[in-house]
C-alpha positions in Angstrom: -8.6 2.1 -4.5 -11.9 3.7 -4.4 -14.8 4.7 -2.3 -16.9 1.6 -0.9 -20.0 2.8 -2.6 -18.3 3.3 -5.9 -16.6 -0.2 -5.5 -19.9 -1.8 -4.8 -21.5 0.1 -8.1 -18.6 -1.2 -10.2 -18.9 -4.7 -9.2 -22.5 -4.8 -9.7 -22.0 -3.1 -13.3 -19.3 -5.9 -13.9 -21.7 -8.8 -13.0 -24.6 -7.1 -14.8 -22.6 -6.6 -18.1 -21.0 -10.0 -18.0 -24.5 -11.7 -17.7 -26.2 -9.3 -20.3 -23.2 -9.7 -23.0 -22.1 -13.2 -22.4 -24.7 -15.1 -20.6 -22.2 -15.8 -17.4 -24.0 -15.2 -14.3 -21.7 -14.6 -11.2 -24.3 -15.4 -8.6 -25.7 -17.9 -6.4 -28.3 -19.1 -4.0 -25.9 -18.0 -1.0 -22.3 -17.0 -0.6 -20.8 -20.4 -1.2 -22.7 -21.4 -4.2 -23.0 -20.6 -8.0 -25.5 -20.9 -10.6 -24.3 -23.9 -12.9 -26.9 -23.4 -15.5 -28.0 -20.0 -16.9 -30.8 -21.1 -19.3 -33.5 -20.5 -16.8 -32.7 -16.9 -16.5 -33.0 -16.1 -20.3 -36.0 -13.8 -19.9 -34.4 -12.0 -17.0 -31.2 -11.6 -19.2 -33.5 -10.0 -21.7 -35.1 -7.7 -19.4 -31.9 -6.7 -18.1 -30.6 -5.8 -21.6 -33.7 -3.7 -22.3 -33.5 -2.0 -18.9 -37.3 -3.2 -17.8 -35.6 -4.9 -14.7 -32.8 -3.9 -12.5 -30.1 -6.3 -11.4 -31.1 -6.1 -7.8 -34.7 -6.9 -8.8 -33.7 -9.7 -10.8 -31.4 -11.0 -8.0 -33.9 -10.7 -5.4 -36.9 -12.4 -7.5 -34.6 -15.2 -8.4 -33.3 -15.4 -4.7 -29.8 -15.1 -5.9 -26.6 -13.2 -4.2 -23.8 -11.7 -6.1 -20.5 -13.7 -5.9 -18.3 -10.5 -5.7 -15.5 -12.7 -4.7 -15.4 -14.1 -8.2 -14.3 -11.0 -9.7 -10.7 -9.3 -9.5 -10.2 -5.7 -10.4 -7.8 -5.4 -13.2 -7.5 -1.8 -14.7 -9.1 1.5 -15.1 -8.7 3.3 -18.7 -9.7 6.6 -19.3 -9.8 8.4 -22.7 -7.9 11.8 -22.8 -9.8 14.8 -22.4 -9.5 16.0 -25.9 -11.2 13.1 -27.4 -14.8 13.8 -28.5 -16.2 10.6 -27.1 -14.9 9.8 -23.5 -15.0 6.7 -21.3 -13.9 6.0 -17.8 -13.9 2.0 -18.0 -13.1 -0.5 -15.2 -11.8 -3.8 -16.2 -12.4 -7.0 -14.2 -11.2 -10.5 -14.5 -13.6 -13.5 -13.6 -13.3 -17.2 -14.0 -15.9 -18.9 -16.1 -18.0 -20.8 -13.5 -18.1 -24.4 -13.6 -21.2 -25.7 -15.6 -21.7 -22.2 -17.4 -20.8 -21.3 -20.8 -20.4 -17.8 -22.6 -22.5 -17.6 -25.6 -21.4 -14.1 -27.0 -25.2 -13.3 -27.8 -24.7 -9.6 -27.5 -25.4 -6.7 -30.0 -22.4 -5.0 -28.5 -19.8 -6.9 -30.2 -19.2 -8.0 -33.8 -17.3 -11.1 -32.9 -17.1 -13.6 -29.7 -15.2 -16.6 -28.9 -12.8 -18.4 -26.6 -9.0 -17.5 -27.5 -5.8 -17.5 -25.9 -4.7 -13.9 -25.4 -1.3 -14.7 -27.1 -3.3 -16.0 -30.2 -5.3 -12.6 -30.6 -2.2 -10.5 -30.1 -0.6 -12.4 -32.9 -3.4 -11.9 -35.0 -3.3 -8.3 -34.3 0.3 -8.0 -35.0 0.1 -9.3 -38.4 -3.2 -7.2 -39.2 -5.9 -9.9 -39.0 -7.6 -8.0 -36.5 -7.9 -4.6 -34.8 -7.6 -4.0 -31.2 -7.8 -0.7 -29.3 -5.1 0.1 -26.8 -7.1 -1.0 -23.7 -7.9 -4.5 -25.3 -4.3 -5.2 -26.5 -2.7 -3.8 -23.3 -5.0 -6.1 -21.2 -4.4 -9.1 -23.4 -0.6 -8.5 -23.2 -0.9 -8.5 -19.4 -3.0 -11.5 -19.3 -0.5 -13.4 -21.8 2.4 -12.4 -19.3 0.5 -13.8 -16.5 0.6 -17.1 -18.1 -2.4 -19.0 -16.3 -6.0 -18.0 -15.3 -4.6 -18.9 -11.6 -1.8 -16.4 -11.9 -3.8 -13.7 -13.2 -6.6 -13.9 -10.8 -3.9 -14.1 -8.0 -2.4 -10.8 -8.8 -2.8 -8.1 -6.3 -2.9 -5.0 -8.6 -2.6 -1.4 -7.7 -5.4 0.0 -9.8 -4.5 3.5 -11.2 -6.0 5.5 -14.1 -4.3 4.6 -17.4 -4.8 7.7 -20.0 -2.9 6.7 -23.2 -1.2 9.3 -25.3 -0.1 9.1 -28.9 3.1 9.8 -30.8 3.1 10.0 -34.7 5.8 8.3 -36.8 4.8 8.5 -40.5 1.5 6.6 -41.0 1.9 4.9 -37.6 0.2 6.2 -34.3 2.2 4.8 -31.3 0.2 4.7 -28.0 2.3 5.2 -25.0 1.1 4.7 -21.5 2.3 6.2 -18.1 5.8 5.1 -17.3 6.9 5.2 -20.8 10.1 7.5 -21.4 8.1 9.3 -24.3 4.8 9.6 -22.3 5.4 13.1 -21.2 6.4 14.4 -24.7 3.5 12.6 -26.2 0.1 14.2 -27.2 -3.4 13.1 -25.9 -5.1 13.4 -29.4 -3.8 13.3 -33.0 -6.1 13.4 -35.9 -6.3 10.1 -37.7 -5.7 9.8 -41.4 -7.2 6.8 -43.6 -3.7 5.1 -43.9 -3.0 5.3 -40.3 -2.1 2.4 -38.1 -2.0 2.1 -34.3 0.7 0.3 -32.7 2.1 0.0 -29.2 5.3 1.8 -28.7 
């Protein structure tokens, strides 16, 4: 649900970020092939990270084309206007191409690894990790899908999701459009050191 020019830019950004942050390259020599080993593109990955080369230049030099068909749009999260730092983030799904492996060699994450969505959510619920609303909502939806194939097959209507907050004691409850308390919730509450964030 966006203009074609924006859709192309978002897909290109998703492919670039996936390669930069995970070492997974959604591209091939032609529209029916996929890179099986990204080891030969390490220098290009570094150049993309430090912005000394554009994605378009890298693909042209490597004689590769984007495999946009390997991505599925999933969600669009927007920070409430009252927050000092804002984002308008698009989430995509992709299946790890045969022969490639995600390495998690990035400065943008504290920890990287392969986990089932339900396992990460269980760790979050018992306090072994912290997740922000877009992450735990996405993981919840993926867990509910049941399989990679089922998630990739979903035809989702992408609408902006702007979370709101309700305070109940020391717990901040995030609520989303469609929740009965959404209209009475507020977009921002000052956090206290002992606050916990939970899904309502």
